[in-house]
N, C-alpha and C positions, 0 to 999 in steps of 0.2 A: 298463292301457295298451294301446291298439290300434295296431298297427304295419303298415306296408306295406314289403315287400321288393321291389326291382326287380332282376331278373336276366334279361336278354334276350341273353346271350352264348351260347357253345358249350355242348353238352350236358354236357361234363365240368365246366364252371364251375357249371352248375345243380346237379349232384351235390354239388360242394364247397360250395355255399351252404346245404346242409341243416343243418350245425351252427349257423350263424347263426340259421336259422329256429327250431331247437330251443331256443336260448337265449332268443330273444324270446318264444317260446310260454310260457316259465315266467312271463312278466310280463303276459300277456294275449293276446287274439286276434291272429292274424297272417294277413294276406292277401299273396299273391305275384303280382306282374305278371311274366309271362314270355312266351316264344314258344309257338306251338302244339306244337313238339317238347318244349320244357321242361315244358309242361303234362302231357304224357304221362309224363315222368320223375317228376314230383311227385305223380302220381295215388296215391290211397290214403294219403297222408301224414297221420296223425292230428293232427299239430301245425300244420296249415294249415287256416284257416277257409274261405277262398275262393282259388281260382286264377283270376286274370284273364288273359286272353289278349290280347297285343298282336301282331297279325299284320301287321307293317309292310311285308312284302314282297308281300302279297296283299290281304286284306280290309281292312286298315287303312292302306293306302298313302296318301301325300300328306297335305295339311293337313286334308282332311275326316276321314280315318281317325285322324289325330293328335287332333283335337278330339273325335271320338267316343270315343276312349280316355280323354281327360281327363274327359268326362262319366261314363263308366263307373266310373272310379276314385272320383270325387266321390260318385256314387250309392251305391256299395258301402261306402265309408267311413262314410256317413251312416246307411244302412239295414241294414247288416250282411250283405247278400247282393246279388248283381247283380239278382235278380228281385223282391225284397221292396219293398213301398211302405209298410211299417209299421216305424217305428224300434224296434229292439230295446233301446235305451237312450236316455237323453235326448239331444237333438240337440246340446246344448252340448258334451257329452263324447263324442259318437258318432263324430265325424270322426277320421281318423288323427292321432295325437299325434306320430308321427315316421315318416319314410320313410328307408329304408336303401338307398343306391345301390350295390348289389353289382356292377352294370355301370355303368362310369363315363363313358359317352359324353355329349356335349353334348345330343344328342336326348333321352336319358333324363332328364337334369337339367332340361331345358326342360319336358318332359312333367309331371314331378312339381311343379315350381314353378308351372306353370299350374293345377294342381288346388287350390292354396292351402294345401297342407300346410306348417305353419310351421317344423317342425324337419326339416332335410334333411341326412343324414349320408353322407359318402363319403370316399374317399381324397384326400390332399393332392396326389397326382400325377395325378388323373383329369382328362380333358378338360373335364368339366363342373363342376370344383371351384369356380369363381367363383359358381355358383348354390347352393352348399352353405352351410348355416348352421354346420355342425360338420365340421371336416376332421380326419381320422384319419391318422396317419403310416402310409405304405405301407412295411411291413417286408419288404424284399427278401430278408432272411435267414430268413424263416419260410415254412412251407408255406402254400399259398394258402387252404386250409381254415381255418387259424389266422388268416390275414390278414382273411378275411371275418368270422370269429367276432368279431374285435377291433373291428369296426364297432359292436358293441353294448356295448362296454366303455369305462370311463373309463381315462385314462392310468395311473392308479395300481392297476389291477386286477392280481390275482395271475396268474401264468402258467396257462394252461389245463391240465387233466388230459387224457390221451389220449382218454378217453371224450367229453369236451366237444367235441373237434374231429374226431371220427370221423364221416364221412358215413353217412347211413342212407337206404335205399330200401325200398319196401313192395310187393313183387309180390303179386298176388292169387291166389286159388285157380284162376282161369282161366289165369293165367300158368303156374302149376305144371302144370296139365293140358296146356297146349300143349307144355311141355317133355317131359312123360311121353309124349305122343303121338309127338313127333318121335324121341325116343331109342328108343322101342319099335319104330318102323318102320325104323330104320337100323342099330341095334346088335344083334349076335347075342347077346352076353353082357353084359347090363346090370349084372351083379354085378362085372364087371371095372372098376376105377377108370378115369377118363378125365382127360386134360389138355385144357383149352380153349385154342385158338389164335385170336388176333385180329390178322390180318395187314393190316388196313386203316388208313387215315388220310386226312383231308381234304387233307393236305399231301404232295406227291409225294416229297420227300426224306426223309420220316419213315417210309416203307414199307420195312422190312427185307426184302431179296429172298430170304432163305434159309429161309422158313417151310416150303416143300415138303421140303427136305432134313431139316429138324428133325423134321418129322412122321414121316418114315421111321424115325428113331432112336427117337422116343417110342413108336411102334406096336409095338416089340419087347417092351414091358412094360406098356403102357397103351393104352386106347382113345384116339382123337383126335376132338375135336369142334371144327369151325371155326365161328366166329361173326362177324357183321358185318352190314352193310347190303346193299342191292341191288348196289352196285358190287363187292362181294366174292363174289358168287354164283359167277362163272366160276372164280375162283381156288380157292374152296372145293371146287367140283366136281373141279377138277384134282388138288387135294391128296388128296381121298377116293379118286379113281380109281387112284392109284398105291399104295394101301395094300390089305392083304388084305381081302377082302369081309367085311363085318359087324363090322369093328373101327374104323370111322370113320363120322362123320356130318357133314353140312354143314347147319348151322343158319343160314348167312348168307342174309338176305332172307326168312327163314321165321319168325322170332320178332321180336316187338316189343321195345322197349328194356327193359321190366321183366321180360318173359319171359327175355330174355338175361341179366339180372341173376340171375334164379332159376336159370338154367342154370349160371352161373358159381359160384353158391353150392354146387352139388353137385360141382364139379370138384376134383380133387386139387390143381390150381393153374391159373393162367392165364399164358400167354406173350403179351405184347402189345407193340405199338409205343407210343410216347408219344401216346396217344389216349384217347378216352372209355372204352373197356372197362376200362383199368386203374383208373379211378375207380369203375366199377361193382364191380370186385373189392374195392376198399377199403371200399365201402359194405356188401358182403356178407361181409367178413372172410375173404377168400380169398387164399392166398399168390400172389404175382405176381412174374414176371420181366419187367421192362420194358426194351425195347430203345430206347436213346436214340442218335440220330445227330447231326443238326444242332443239337439242343437239349440241355439238361442238366437233371438233377433239381434243381439249385441254383436254378432259376427258381421253384421252389415247386410243381411239379406231378408229383412222383414218387409211386410207390405207397405206400399206408399200411397195407396188409394185413399180417397176421403173417408172419414169415419171408420177407419180400419182398426182392428184389434188383434191381439195375440193371446192364445190360450196356452198355458204351460204350467207344469207342476213345479212351483217355486220352492217347495219344501225339501226337495231332494238335493243333497250335497254332491251327488255324483253327476249332476248336470252342469255344464255340457260334458259329454264323454268323448266327442269326436267332432272334427270340423265339418265333415260331410254327413256323418251318421253311419255307423257300422251296420252290417247285415244282421248281426245278432247282438243282443245286449251283453256287454262285457261282464256284467255281474249276474246275468241269468234271470233277472226278475222283471225287466222292462216296465218298471213302475211309472216311468215318465209318461207312458202312453196308457197303460192299463188303469191308472188312477185318475185319468182325465175323463170324467163321465159325460155321457151325451146330455144330461140335464145341465151340467155346467156350461158346455159349449152352446147349447140352445139358449140359455139365459144370456150369454154374452152376445150371441147372434141377435137376439131380440132387442137388446140395448143398442147394438151397433147399426142395425139396418132400419131401425124405426125412424 
């Protein structure tokens, strides 16, 4: 069986799609259509035959890019790779036997339907469900990694084992080398364990404001390493500047996504907002304390690593206020984050990482 998985959503969603990919790889070759950023996340994954990039914001914008992507999918499904012109197996059985719509937009459904893939599987709640041939119940009471894994299952399937729905990432030797270089240049005592902090998020209200205070508490007994993208560089520099020289490092904007995963794998644990780094930690089997403000882990996006915990203000009736997290608090008080103290999170961290 040759399968196509479509996942063009956020980086965390790409990470949580890896259990579905692993399940399908047990049955035959798997290709994945994803974004340029998603392609980086999935690099080195031995369970993927080809990663196809759909850059709908830039190179594949508009109807021309849409049709070019349709052609790329058809070609790869038939010939076994985007570059080959020689079929690796007979043409009748060479095209994708099924496509799994892990990202449920109407655009993705139209894209796959236009390729001619006969079996199109997705959730019964997705925007593009009318173009699916098989609709799978969206289980709101399950972790999203399990929901995605169930796209490959029949309704009578047994519940998955923890191993079946655990995400996996595959940093390279170059990623490990980048981590070594960064830590060597910024930490005085590399034998001292470190806690990783991920203070960023694409959503304004999901950024817990007390990471600097927390870092001061952590630095009393562990090194501190801040990670994130370019938008977290200034915050990372500020956090490092307030700590004793040589006991903190700022990796924000300095490591790629897989190198960040490699860094997290070495940490005593990770403290993160409800954002992609907590899913990296799940994939690297690292304990995590996740800070949830406007969202809640019951949405299915909580940490999955060992000894992980969640910090949240359970006294507020306005939580959750949004599925993703708005840029501004709808009520103007942002109590879900402001009333989560650094002392509370540090105590939770001490119990979780001990």
